[in-house]
C-alpha positions as CSV (number, residue, x, y, z in Angstrom):
1,X,-27.1,9.6,-21.9
2,X,-27.2,10.9,-26.1
3,X,-24.6,13.7,-26.2
4,X,-22.9,12.7,-22.9
5,X,-19.9,10.9,-23.2
6,X,-17.1,9.9,-20.2
7,X,-12.5,9.7,-20.3
8,X,-12.0,6.9,-19.2
9,X,-8.3,6.1,-18.1
10,X,-6.8,3.6,-19.6
11,X,-5.9,0.5,-17.2
12,X,-2.2,0.7,-19.9
13,X,-1.5,4.4,-18.5
14,X,-3.1,3.9,-14.3
15,X,-0.3,0.8,-14.9
16,X,2.3,2.5,-16.0
17,X,2.0,6.0,-13.3
18,X,2.0,3.3,-10.5
19,X,5.7,1.7,-11.7
20,X,7.1,4.9,-12.6
21,X,5.6,6.6,-8.9
22,X,6.9,3.0,-7.8
23,X,10.3,4.1,-9.2
24,X,10.6,7.3,-8.4
25,X,8.9,6.7,-4.3
26,X,11.8,3.8,-4.0
27,X,13.2,3.4,-0.7
28,X,16.9,2.4,-2.5
29,X,17.2,5.4,-4.5
30,X,19.3,6.9,-1.8
31,X,17.4,10.6,-1.7
32,X,16.3,13.2,1.1
33,X,12.5,13.2,0.8
34,X,12.3,17.0,-1.0
35,X,14.1,15.0,-3.0
36,X,12.3,12.4,-4.3
37,X,9.4,15.3,-2.9
38,X,10.4,17.5,-6.3
39,X,10.7,15.1,-8.7
40,X,6.6,13.0,-7.7
41,X,5.7,16.9,-8.2
42,X,7.0,16.9,-11.8
43,X,6.1,13.8,-12.9
44,X,2.8,14.4,-11.0
45,X,1.8,18.0,-12.9
46,X,3.1,16.4,-16.2
47,X,0.4,13.2,-15.6
48,X,-2.6,15.2,-14.2
49,X,-2.3,18.0,-16.9
50,X,-3.3,15.4,-18.9
51,X,-5.4,12.8,-18.1
52,X,-7.7,16.2,-16.0
53,X,-10.6,15.8,-17.9
54,X,-11.3,11.9,-17.4
55,X,-13.4,10.6,-14.2
56,X,-11.2,9.9,-12.6
57,X,-11.7,10.5,-9.2
58,X,-12.4,6.9,-7.1
59,X,-8.7,5.6,-8.8
60,X,-6.6,9.1,-8.0
61,X,-8.5,8.6,-4.0
62,X,-6.9,5.7,-4.2
63,X,-4.1,6.0,-5.5
64,X,-3.4,8.7,-2.9
65,X,-4.3,7.3,-0.4
66,X,-1.3,3.9,-1.9
67,X,1.4,7.0,-2.4
68,X,0.7,8.2,0.9
69,X,2.1,4.2,2.4
70,X,3.7,4.6,0.0
71,X,6.5,7.8,0.9
72,X,5.7,7.5,5.0
73,X,7.8,3.7,4.4
74,X,10.2,5.8,2.4
75,X,10.8,7.7,5.1
76,X,10.4,5.1,8.4
77,X,12.9,3.8,6.2
78,X,15.1,7.4,6.8
79,X,15.0,7.4,10.4
80,X,16.4,3.4,10.2
81,X,16.9,4.1,14.0
82,X,15.2,2.7,16.7
83,X,16.2,5.5,18.7
84,X,15.7,8.1,15.8
85,X,12.0,5.9,15.2
86,X,11.1,7.4,18.9
87,X,12.3,10.2,19.4
88,X,11.0,11.6,15.4
89,X,7.7,10.0,16.1
90,X,7.3,11.8,19.6
91,X,8.5,15.3,18.0
92,X,5.6,14.5,15.5
93,X,3.0,14.3,18.5
94,X,3.0,10.3,20.0
95,X,3.2,9.8,23.5
96,X,6.1,9.1,24.7
97,X,4.2,5.5,24.8
98,X,3.6,4.5,21.7
99,X,6.2,5.2,19.8
100,X,7.9,3.5,21.7
101,X,5.9,0.4,20.8
102,X,5.5,1.5,17.8
103,X,10.0,2.5,17.0
104,X,10.4,-1.1,18.2
105,X,8.1,-2.9,16.1
106,X,10.5,-5.8,14.2
107,X,7.9,-5.4,11.0
108,X,9.0,-4.0,7.4
109,X,9.1,-1.1,6.5
110,X,5.3,-0.8,4.3
111,X,4.1,-3.1,6.9
112,X,4.6,-0.3,9.3
113,X,2.7,2.6,6.6
114,X,-0.7,0.7,7.4
115,X,-0.4,1.2,11.5
116,X,-2.1,3.5,13.0
117,X,0.6,5.9,14.7
118,X,2.7,6.0,11.5
119,X,-0.6,7.5,10.3
120,X,-1.1,9.9,12.4
121,X,1.7,11.4,12.3
122,X,2.9,11.1,8.6
123,X,-0.9,12.2,7.6
124,X,-1.1,13.3,4.1
125,X,-1.3,16.7,5.2
126,X,2.4,16.5,6.4
127,X,4.0,15.4,2.6
128,X,1.9,19.3,2.0
129,X,3.7,20.9,3.7
130,X,6.6,19.0,2.6
131,X,6.5,19.8,-0.8
132,X,3.9,17.5,-2.6
133,X,1.7,18.6,-5.1
134,X,-1.2,15.8,-5.3
135,X,-3.5,14.5,-8.9
136,X,-6.8,16.4,-7.5
137,X,-5.9,19.0,-5.0
């Protein structure tokens, strides 16, 4: 391994990144999904350009999953009412019966972001089409 050095992202840098994403995707900010995506894109591009030479593929994969869950919970809170949730899930291609079960669930936002039908309705592609830039894409 002579002559090969690996650059890794320090744990403090990862923590700062996650804290900033938590701040930007906070459900109580009162901003639209479009505004959140614009702020995330600006932060992601700067962060990724700084750390792109590192060997952090596994970290980035886990990060994408985590960011998707945060965005799903953000959208779920914006939909607010069960009727709105059911209608929007149906618009995104979920069958009426499954949309009714999800839309009327009493689980909180974070838990609902893990539910199968919510994840199917809002995959990574859904947010990318809305303009999201993910590190490593």
